[in-house]
DRENVOKE-84905 format. One record per residue (C-alpha): residue in one letter; residue number from 1; x negated, y negated, z negated. Coordinates in pm, whole numbers, plus 50000, padded with zeros to 5 digits. Each point is the difference from the previous one (the first is absolute). Last residue first. Layout:
N
+----+-----+-------+-------+-------+
| aa |   i |    c1 |    c2 |    c3 |
+----+-----+-------+-------+-------+
|  A | NUM |     X |     Y |     Z |
...
+----+-----+-------+-------+-------+
***
This chain:
403
+----+-----+-------+-------+-------+
| aa |   i |    c1 |    c2 |    c3 |
+----+-----+-------+-------+-------+
|  X | 403 | 12192 | 14089 | 95440 |
|  X | 402 | 49807 | 49904 | 49687 |
|  X | 401 | 50227 | 50181 | 49755 |
|  X | 400 | 50065 | 50300 | 50225 |
|  X | 399 | 49634 | 50030 | 50103 |
|  X | 398 | 49893 | 49989 | 49634 |
|  X | 397 | 50245 | 50282 | 49923 |
|  X | 396 | 49864 | 50205 | 50294 |
|  X | 395 | 49641 | 49961 | 49882 |
|  X | 394 | 50111 | 50093 | 49649 |
|  X | 393 | 50169 | 50317 | 50121 |
|  X | 392 | 49692 | 50109 | 50196 |
|  X | 391 | 49760 | 49942 | 49713 |
|  X | 390 | 50240 | 50130 | 49736 |
|  X | 389 | 50057 | 50343 | 50151 |
|  X | 388 | 50367 | 50091 | 50040 |
|  X | 387 | 50051 | 50168 | 50338 |
|  X | 386 | 49685 | 50187 | 50101 |
|  X | 385 | 49826 | 50017 | 49663 |
|  X | 384 | 50310 | 50099 | 49804 |
|  X | 383 | 50097 | 50255 | 50266 |
|  X | 382 | 49651 | 50153 | 49996 |
|  X | 381 | 50023 | 50025 | 49622 |
|  X | 380 | 50322 | 50197 | 50025 |
|  X | 379 | 49849 | 50207 | 50282 |
|  X | 378 | 49719 | 50110 | 49772 |
|  X | 377 | 50243 | 50085 | 49719 |
|  X | 376 | 50222 | 50201 | 50231 |
|  X | 375 | 49696 | 50185 | 50138 |
|  X | 374 | 49884 | 50089 | 49650 |
|  X | 373 | 50336 | 50128 | 49879 |
|  X | 372 | 49929 | 50367 | 50064 |
|  X | 371 | 49681 | 49978 | 49800 |
|  X | 370 | 50196 | 49883 | 49697 |
|  X | 369 | 50230 | 50304 | 50005 |
|  X | 368 | 50150 | 50047 | 49653 |
|  X | 367 | 50015 | 49626 | 49931 |
|  X | 366 | 50176 | 49926 | 50330 |
|  X | 365 | 50253 | 50276 | 49943 |
|  X | 364 | 50073 | 49863 | 49654 |
|  X | 363 | 50061 | 49650 | 50138 |
|  X | 362 | 50242 | 50133 | 50259 |
|  X | 361 | 50181 | 50216 | 49745 |
|  X | 360 | 50033 | 49718 | 49750 |
|  X | 359 | 50133 | 49757 | 50260 |
|  X | 358 | 50246 | 50258 | 50132 |
|  X | 357 | 50120 | 50069 | 49645 |
|  X | 356 | 50035 | 49627 | 49923 |
|  X | 355 | 50226 | 49949 | 50301 |
|  X | 354 | 50121 | 49639 | 49978 |
|  X | 353 | 49752 | 49838 | 50240 |
|  X | 352 | 50014 | 50288 | 50248 |
|  X | 351 | 49647 | 50105 | 50083 |
|  X | 350 | 49731 | 49884 | 50242 |
|  X | 349 | 49644 | 50128 | 50034 |
|  X | 348 | 49686 | 49832 | 50121 |
|  X | 347 | 49803 | 49915 | 50315 |
|  X | 346 | 50141 | 50255 | 50247 |
|  X | 345 | 50228 | 50236 | 49808 |
|  X | 344 | 50262 | 49731 | 49946 |
|  X | 343 | 49912 | 49677 | 50176 |
|  X | 342 | 49923 | 49733 | 49744 |
|  X | 341 | 49994 | 49633 | 50096 |
|  X | 340 | 50347 | 49899 | 50123 |
|  X | 339 | 50144 | 50289 | 49802 |
|  X | 338 | 49897 | 49828 | 49678 |
|  X | 337 | 50193 | 49680 | 50072 |
|  X | 336 | 50309 | 50191 | 50113 |
|  X | 335 | 50037 | 50261 | 49725 |
|  X | 334 | 49889 | 50364 | 50006 |
|  X | 333 | 49810 | 49963 | 49676 |
|  X | 332 | 49626 | 50048 | 50002 |
|  X | 331 | 49753 | 50277 | 49921 |
|  X | 330 | 49671 | 49826 | 50068 |
|  X | 329 | 49691 | 50218 | 50038 |
|  X | 328 | 49745 | 49747 | 49891 |
|  X | 327 | 49712 | 49892 | 50221 |
|  X | 326 | 49931 | 49671 | 49822 |
|  X | 325 | 50147 | 49817 | 50300 |
|  X | 324 | 50319 | 50204 | 49958 |
|  X | 323 | 50024 | 49901 | 49634 |
|  X | 322 | 49936 | 49637 | 50093 |
|  X | 321 | 50285 | 50017 | 50251 |
|  X | 320 | 50229 | 50132 | 49726 |
|  X | 319 | 49868 | 49748 | 49747 |
|  X | 318 | 50092 | 49701 | 50218 |
|  X | 317 | 50360 | 50082 | 49914 |
|  X | 316 | 50267 | 50007 | 50272 |
|  X | 315 | 50287 | 49755 | 49950 |
|  X | 314 | 50334 | 50180 | 49970 |
|  X | 313 | 50186 | 50311 | 50108 |
|  X | 312 | 49952 | 50145 | 49649 |
|  X | 311 | 49649 | 50120 | 49933 |
|  X | 310 | 49802 | 50312 | 49925 |
|  X | 309 | 49624 | 50050 | 50017 |
|  X | 308 | 49851 | 50317 | 49855 |
|  X | 307 | 49623 | 50046 | 50038 |
|  X | 306 | 49847 | 50346 | 50031 |
|  X | 305 | 49641 | 50104 | 49924 |
|  X | 304 | 49922 | 49668 | 49836 |
|  X | 303 | 49649 | 49929 | 49872 |
|  X | 302 | 49951 | 49715 | 50250 |
|  X | 301 | 50343 | 49850 | 49937 |
|  X | 300 | 49945 | 49974 | 49624 |
|  X | 299 | 49650 | 49866 | 50063 |
|  X | 298 | 50150 | 49722 | 50212 |
|  X | 297 | 50239 | 49905 | 49720 |
|  X | 296 | 49705 | 49989 | 49760 |
|  X | 295 | 49819 | 49755 | 50230 |
|  X | 294 | 50321 | 49791 | 50021 |
|  X | 293 | 50040 | 49959 | 49625 |
|  X | 292 | 50275 | 50212 | 49839 |
|  X | 291 | 50365 | 49968 | 49903 |
|  X | 290 | 50111 | 50294 | 49786 |
|  X | 289 | 49782 | 50311 | 50015 |
|  X | 288 | 50276 | 50248 | 49918 |
|  X | 287 | 49858 | 50353 | 49998 |
|  X | 286 | 50205 | 50319 | 50041 |
|  X | 285 | 49806 | 50319 | 49933 |
|  X | 284 | 50020 | 49986 | 49620 |
|  X | 283 | 50378 | 49970 | 50026 |
|  X | 282 | 50033 | 50356 | 50126 |
|  X | 281 | 50348 | 49959 | 50142 |
|  X | 280 | 50358 | 50101 | 49915 |
|  X | 279 | 50043 | 49818 | 49666 |
|  X | 278 | 49879 | 49672 | 50151 |
|  X | 277 | 50237 | 50006 | 50299 |
|  X | 276 | 50263 | 49740 | 49905 |
|  X | 275 | 49762 | 49830 | 49757 |
|  X | 274 | 49771 | 49915 | 50290 |
|  X | 273 | 50299 | 49866 | 50187 |
|  X | 272 | 50105 | 49762 | 49726 |
|  X | 271 | 49647 | 49906 | 49896 |
|  X | 270 | 49890 | 49873 | 50339 |
|  X | 269 | 50343 | 49850 | 50069 |
|  X | 268 | 49947 | 49780 | 49696 |
|  X | 267 | 50254 | 50012 | 49718 |
|  X | 266 | 50185 | 49667 | 49971 |
|  X | 265 | 50342 | 50168 | 50013 |
|  X | 264 | 50102 | 49825 | 50322 |
|  X | 263 | 49694 | 50107 | 50193 |
|  X | 262 | 49885 | 49712 | 50224 |
|  X | 261 | 50178 | 49944 | 50329 |
|  X | 260 | 49831 | 50021 | 50336 |
|  X | 259 | 49637 | 49937 | 50087 |
|  X | 258 | 49684 | 49926 | 49804 |
|  X | 257 | 50109 | 50149 | 49668 |
|  X | 256 | 49762 | 50038 | 49706 |
|  X | 255 | 49829 | 50301 | 49842 |
|  X | 254 | 49687 | 49981 | 50212 |
|  X | 253 | 49849 | 50231 | 50259 |
|  X | 252 | 49748 | 50277 | 50067 |
|  X | 251 | 50087 | 50367 | 49952 |
|  X | 250 | 49735 | 50276 | 50011 |
|  X | 249 | 50126 | 50360 | 50001 |
|  X | 248 | 49778 | 50304 | 49939 |
|  X | 247 | 50054 | 50342 | 50158 |
|  X | 246 | 49851 | 50310 | 49837 |
|  X | 245 | 50327 | 50195 | 49970 |
|  X | 244 | 50113 | 49925 | 50358 |
|  X | 243 | 50355 | 50139 | 50035 |
|  X | 242 | 50104 | 49905 | 49646 |
|  X | 241 | 49848 | 49653 | 50030 |
|  X | 240 | 50186 | 49934 | 50325 |
|  X | 239 | 50333 | 50139 | 49880 |
|  X | 238 | 50003 | 49794 | 49681 |
|  X | 237 | 49851 | 49696 | 50179 |
|  X | 236 | 50260 | 49944 | 50272 |
|  X | 235 | 50240 | 49815 | 49767 |
|  X | 234 | 49719 | 49754 | 49927 |
|  X | 233 | 49958 | 49928 | 50370 |
|  X | 232 | 50372 | 49949 | 50051 |
|  X | 231 | 50020 | 49748 | 49714 |
|  X | 230 | 49690 | 49815 | 50128 |
|  X | 229 | 50154 | 49961 | 50344 |
|  X | 228 | 49855 | 49658 | 50081 |
|  X | 227 | 50330 | 49816 | 49965 |
|  X | 226 | 50071 | 50219 | 49695 |
|  X | 225 | 49730 | 49847 | 49779 |
|  X | 224 | 49642 | 50040 | 49880 |
|  X | 223 | 49858 | 49654 | 50057 |
|  X | 222 | 49725 | 49905 | 50245 |
|  X | 221 | 50032 | 50356 | 50132 |
|  X | 220 | 49753 | 50285 | 50031 |
|  X | 219 | 50044 | 50379 | 49984 |
|  X | 218 | 49713 | 50247 | 50012 |
|  X | 217 | 49979 | 50380 | 50005 |
|  X | 216 | 49670 | 50160 | 49905 |
|  X | 215 | 49897 | 50356 | 50087 |
|  X | 214 | 49621 | 49937 | 49970 |
|  X | 213 | 49795 | 49915 | 50309 |
|  X | 212 | 49924 | 49644 | 49894 |
|  X | 211 | 49931 | 49994 | 49631 |
|  X | 210 | 50195 | 49917 | 49685 |
|  X | 209 | 49823 | 49964 | 49667 |
|  X | 208 | 50195 | 49973 | 49675 |
|  X | 207 | 49894 | 49797 | 49697 |
|  X | 206 | 50282 | 49750 | 50032 |
|  X | 205 | 49956 | 49961 | 50375 |
|  X | 204 | 49684 | 50048 | 50204 |
|  X | 203 | 50027 | 50021 | 50378 |
|  X | 202 | 49736 | 50164 | 50218 |
|  X | 201 | 49963 | 49969 | 50377 |
|  X | 200 | 49742 | 50228 | 50169 |
|  X | 199 | 50217 | 50072 | 50306 |
|  X | 198 | 50048 | 49624 | 50045 |
|  X | 197 | 50265 | 49910 | 50253 |
|  X | 196 | 50039 | 49635 | 50105 |
|  X | 195 | 50150 | 49674 | 49878 |
|  X | 194 | 49694 | 49773 | 50014 |
|  X | 193 | 49927 | 50030 | 50373 |
|  X | 192 | 50370 | 50056 | 50064 |
|  X | 191 | 50074 | 49646 | 49885 |
|  X | 190 | 50378 | 50018 | 50021 |
|  X | 189 | 50202 | 49758 | 50212 |
|  X | 188 | 50301 | 49771 | 49959 |
|  X | 187 | 50187 | 50184 | 50277 |
|  X | 186 | 50088 | 49818 | 50321 |
|  X | 185 | 50335 | 49973 | 50178 |
|  X | 184 | 50101 | 49681 | 50178 |
|  X | 183 | 50332 | 49831 | 49926 |
|  X | 182 | 50118 | 49723 | 50235 |
|  X | 181 | 50178 | 50238 | 50240 |
|  X | 180 | 50153 | 50158 | 49691 |
|  X | 179 | 50215 | 49702 | 49899 |
|  X | 178 | 50325 | 50080 | 50185 |
|  X | 177 | 49960 | 50368 | 49912 |
|  X | 176 | 50075 | 49929 | 49634 |
|  X | 175 | 49725 | 50112 | 49761 |
|  X | 174 | 49979 | 50361 | 49875 |
|  X | 173 | 49812 | 50072 | 50322 |
|  X | 172 | 49691 | 49817 | 49880 |
|  X | 171 | 49976 | 50233 | 49698 |
|  X | 170 | 50015 | 50310 | 50219 |
|  X | 169 | 49746 | 49849 | 50239 |
|  X | 168 | 49756 | 49946 | 49713 |
|  X | 167 | 49808 | 49705 | 49852 |
|  X | 166 | 50234 | 49725 | 50120 |
|  X | 165 | 49870 | 49684 | 50164 |
|  X | 164 | 50179 | 49677 | 50076 |
|  X | 163 | 50034 | 49713 | 50242 |
|  X | 162 | 50161 | 49657 | 50030 |
|  X | 161 | 50214 | 50031 | 49687 |
|  X | 160 | 50293 | 49772 | 49919 |
|  X | 159 | 50290 | 50242 | 50045 |
|  X | 158 | 49799 | 50273 | 49833 |
|  X | 157 | 49949 | 49777 | 49696 |
|  X | 156 | 50372 | 49927 | 49962 |
|  X | 155 | 50074 | 50367 | 50063 |
|  X | 154 | 49760 | 50107 | 49726 |
|  X | 153 | 50176 | 49780 | 49745 |
|  X | 152 | 50337 | 50156 | 50081 |
|  X | 151 | 49885 | 50361 | 50029 |
|  X | 150 | 50053 | 50074 | 49631 |
|  X | 149 | 50375 | 49957 | 50055 |
|  X | 148 | 50006 | 50298 | 50235 |
|  X | 147 | 49836 | 50226 | 49743 |
|  X | 146 | 50254 | 49888 | 49741 |
|  X | 145 | 50286 | 50070 | 50240 |
|  X | 144 | 49867 | 50348 | 50068 |
|  X | 143 | 49973 | 50076 | 49630 |
|  X | 142 | 50344 | 49849 | 49934 |
|  X | 141 | 50157 | 50213 | 50279 |
|  X | 140 | 49844 | 50316 | 49864 |
|  X | 139 | 49717 | 50241 | 50074 |
|  X | 138 | 49835 | 50131 | 49686 |
|  X | 137 | 49666 | 49846 | 49899 |
|  X | 136 | 49861 | 50196 | 49706 |
|  X | 135 | 50121 | 50359 | 50023 |
|  X | 134 | 50162 | 49952 | 50342 |
|  X | 133 | 49660 | 49917 | 50154 |
|  X | 132 | 50035 | 49842 | 50344 |
|  X | 131 | 50295 | 49768 | 49928 |
|  X | 130 | 49794 | 49689 | 50066 |
|  X | 129 | 49640 | 50102 | 50071 |
|  X | 128 | 50034 | 49984 | 50374 |
|  X | 127 | 50233 | 50157 | 50254 |
|  X | 126 | 50304 | 49789 | 49915 |
|  X | 125 | 50026 | 49657 | 49836 |
|  X | 124 | 49650 | 49926 | 50123 |
|  X | 123 | 49793 | 49778 | 49766 |
|  X | 122 | 49783 | 49817 | 50258 |
|  X | 121 | 49653 | 50129 | 49914 |
|  X | 120 | 49635 | 49898 | 50025 |
|  X | 119 | 49977 | 49698 | 50227 |
|  X | 118 | 49686 | 49784 | 49987 |
|  X | 117 | 50103 | 49670 | 50154 |
|  X | 116 | 49821 | 49754 | 50228 |
|  X | 115 | 50143 | 49647 | 49988 |
|  X | 114 | 49825 | 49770 | 50248 |
|  X | 113 | 49986 | 49640 | 49883 |
|  X | 112 | 50179 | 49722 | 50190 |
|  X | 111 | 50305 | 49974 | 49773 |
|  X | 110 | 49784 | 49998 | 49686 |
|  X | 109 | 50221 | 49900 | 49706 |
|  X | 108 | 50329 | 50129 | 50141 |
|  X | 107 | 49815 | 50283 | 50174 |
|  X | 106 | 49867 | 50130 | 49669 |
|  X | 105 | 50345 | 50003 | 49840 |
|  X | 104 | 50072 | 50372 | 49975 |
|  X | 103 | 49640 | 50122 | 49975 |
|  X | 102 | 49984 | 50050 | 49622 |
|  X | 101 | 50324 | 50196 | 49980 |
|  X | 100 | 49852 | 50296 | 49813 |
|  X |  99 | 49995 | 50252 | 50288 |
|  X |  98 | 49885 | 49746 | 50257 |
|  X |  97 | 49635 | 50114 | 50002 |
|  X |  96 | 49826 | 49698 | 50143 |
|  X |  95 | 49737 | 49884 | 50245 |
|  X |  94 | 50022 | 49627 | 50071 |
|  X |  93 | 49811 | 49864 | 50299 |
|  X |  92 | 49906 | 49640 | 50080 |
|  X |  91 | 50000 | 49909 | 49631 |
|  X |  90 | 49961 | 49632 | 49909 |
|  X |  89 | 49731 | 49961 | 49734 |
|  X |  88 | 49952 | 49624 | 49947 |
|  X |  87 | 50135 | 49938 | 49651 |
|  X |  86 | 50342 | 49905 | 50136 |
|  X |  85 | 50004 | 50332 | 50184 |
|  X |  84 | 49915 | 50191 | 49684 |
|  X |  83 | 50273 | 49815 | 49811 |
|  X |  82 | 50252 | 50095 | 50269 |
|  X |  81 | 49884 | 50363 | 49974 |
|  X |  80 | 50060 | 49993 | 49623 |
|  X |  79 | 50351 | 49861 | 50046 |
|  X |  78 | 50084 | 50262 | 50262 |
|  X |  77 | 49861 | 50272 | 49774 |
|  X |  76 | 50215 | 49885 | 49708 |
|  X |  75 | 50311 | 49994 | 50219 |
|  X |  74 | 49930 | 50349 | 50135 |
|  X |  73 | 49950 | 50126 | 49646 |
|  X |  72 | 50324 | 49845 | 49882 |
|  X |  71 | 50188 | 50136 | 50304 |
|  X |  70 | 49856 | 50344 | 49928 |
|  X |  69 | 50127 | 49997 | 49644 |
|  X |  68 | 50334 | 49871 | 50127 |
|  X |  67 | 50032 | 50294 | 50238 |
|  X |  66 | 49940 | 50255 | 49724 |
|  X |  65 | 50235 | 49814 | 49766 |
|  X |  64 | 50269 | 50009 | 50268 |
|  X |  63 | 49989 | 50379 | 49993 |
|  X |  62 | 50031 | 49996 | 49622 |
|  X |  61 | 50300 | 49760 | 50014 |
|  X |  60 | 49911 | 49680 | 49819 |
|  X |  59 | 49991 | 49958 | 49621 |
|  X |  58 | 49625 | 50063 | 49991 |
|  X |  57 | 49914 | 49696 | 50210 |
|  X |  56 | 49640 | 50063 | 50111 |
|  X |  55 | 49720 | 49806 | 49835 |
|  X |  54 | 49883 | 49645 | 50063 |
|  X |  53 | 49771 | 49786 | 50216 |
|  X |  52 | 49830 | 50300 | 50159 |
|  X |  51 | 49621 | 49993 | 49958 |
|  X |  50 | 49737 | 50008 | 50274 |
|  X |  49 | 49639 | 50110 | 49990 |
|  X |  48 | 49694 | 49905 | 50202 |
|  X |  47 | 49709 | 50201 | 50135 |
|  X |  46 | 49715 | 49896 | 50227 |
|  X |  45 | 49890 | 50296 | 50212 |
|  X |  44 | 49638 | 50018 | 50119 |
|  X |  43 | 49918 | 50315 | 49809 |
|  X |  42 | 50301 | 50126 | 49806 |
|  X |  41 | 50089 | 49886 | 49649 |
|  X |  40 | 50145 | 50238 | 49737 |
|  X |  39 | 50365 | 49922 | 49934 |
|  X |  38 | 50192 | 49679 | 49937 |
|  X |  37 | 50373 | 50046 | 49950 |
|  X |  36 | 50297 | 49874 | 50200 |
|  X |  35 | 49799 | 49999 | 50320 |
|  X |  34 | 49866 | 49761 | 50262 |
|  X |  33 | 49687 | 50092 | 50193 |
|  X |  32 | 49765 | 49782 | 50197 |
|  X |  31 | 49785 | 50057 | 50308 |
|  X |  30 | 49801 | 49755 | 50209 |
|  X |  29 | 49904 | 50202 | 50307 |
|  X |  28 | 49636 | 50064 | 50084 |
|  X |  27 | 50005 | 50371 | 50082 |
|  X |  26 | 49898 | 50087 | 49643 |
|  X |  25 | 50321 | 49832 | 49880 |
|  X |  24 | 50198 | 50230 | 50230 |
|  X |  23 | 49828 | 50304 | 49850 |
|  X |  22 | 50062 | 49866 | 49649 |
|  X |  21 | 50377 | 49988 | 50065 |
|  X |  20 | 50027 | 50329 | 50191 |
|  X |  19 | 49838 | 50232 | 49747 |
|  X |  18 | 50211 | 49932 | 49688 |
|  X |  17 | 50301 | 49890 | 50204 |
|  X |  16 | 50230 | 50293 | 49911 |
|  X |  15 | 50009 | 49885 | 49638 |
|  X |  14 | 49770 | 49695 | 49975 |
|  X |  13 | 50200 | 49837 | 49849 |
|  X |  12 | 50274 | 50103 | 49757 |
|  X |  11 | 50276 | 49760 | 50106 |
|  X |  10 | 49867 | 49997 | 50355 |
|  X |   9 | 49968 | 49700 | 50231 |
|  X |   8 | 49678 | 49980 | 50203 |
|  X |   7 | 49909 | 49666 | 50157 |
|  X |   6 | 49780 | 49960 | 50306 |
|  X |   5 | 49844 | 49672 | 50113 |
|  X |   4 | 49848 | 50069 | 50339 |
|  X |   3 | 49654 | 50033 | 50151 |
|  X |   2 | 50009 | 50020 | 50383 |
|  X |   1 | 50124 | 50325 | 50150 |
+----+-----+-------+-------+-------+
***
């Protein structure tokens, strides 16, 4: 297509657009980003920030506060886009993640622009994260009503969109059927040339050396929290460490909360569930790395003999695909987003999300028989290359934006 003006809306740009935005700029398009905070620049992408005119009304109903926050962001983005247009940059295409309300009023400012959305999740009242985990998110009428109320801003953006992309079929299918004919499916992409096995990999941490080939179990999450099964993983450790006396455990993730409610007592989930099992494990074999630079994260995957990935029925983490690309044996939860990628006994293993004993036993079996897992690891990487490689995914994303 001829060069176009393309605007990316994302409160924490680049987010999912880290590869797409500069790739479009390299193809001759004029590309700008609009976010609520300014992050590291990308080649060819001019960045601007927006600021809501005021804060959310704290006296309002909590569910209404969520909607008002998104209204304020949508308003601020509309004002910023109008200023861009007055300054000479009139977007032909707007790519936006509608999760924060930023895309709600794009069509009111730019009625002739094409609105192309990135759709992650539609907050199902049944069959998703709501009511899935009775320990932290029990099913109830208020919980379902809250999930439904969170759809309001998304629906306004969906009603206005011209086209959209969702990274996984499972995620696309959380959206109402009436919109799905406008939603393509394409994963963000993993650079399988960089994320690859390394049989000579070595990781140094606090005076300890971990090497590929050792009985090492890994667990990775942006933050260590129930949505990603951290509580179940920790409850699996007593049995796992007892069954494999030389096993080591590497845990990557922060103490915050990315999804769901924060702990009411102020004690981090990391500490709470570690304390729950601390007197039943060899603490010297459990290593918390915190948040780490990307090269360190890759080393963690490359030394892994078995990688645990658990998630509520929710957005799939990039890290699971990266683990497969690195040739990990992934032991994943039998939940919708994971089952779309991992086929039990073919390219990984699946266990019940809540069954800590099954998780421990499956991990232990993998550590005791590394040679027996080789074909699973090879097929895991083959799956990542065939279906989720960055080059192919990026080409498809460009086609969807330019189409």
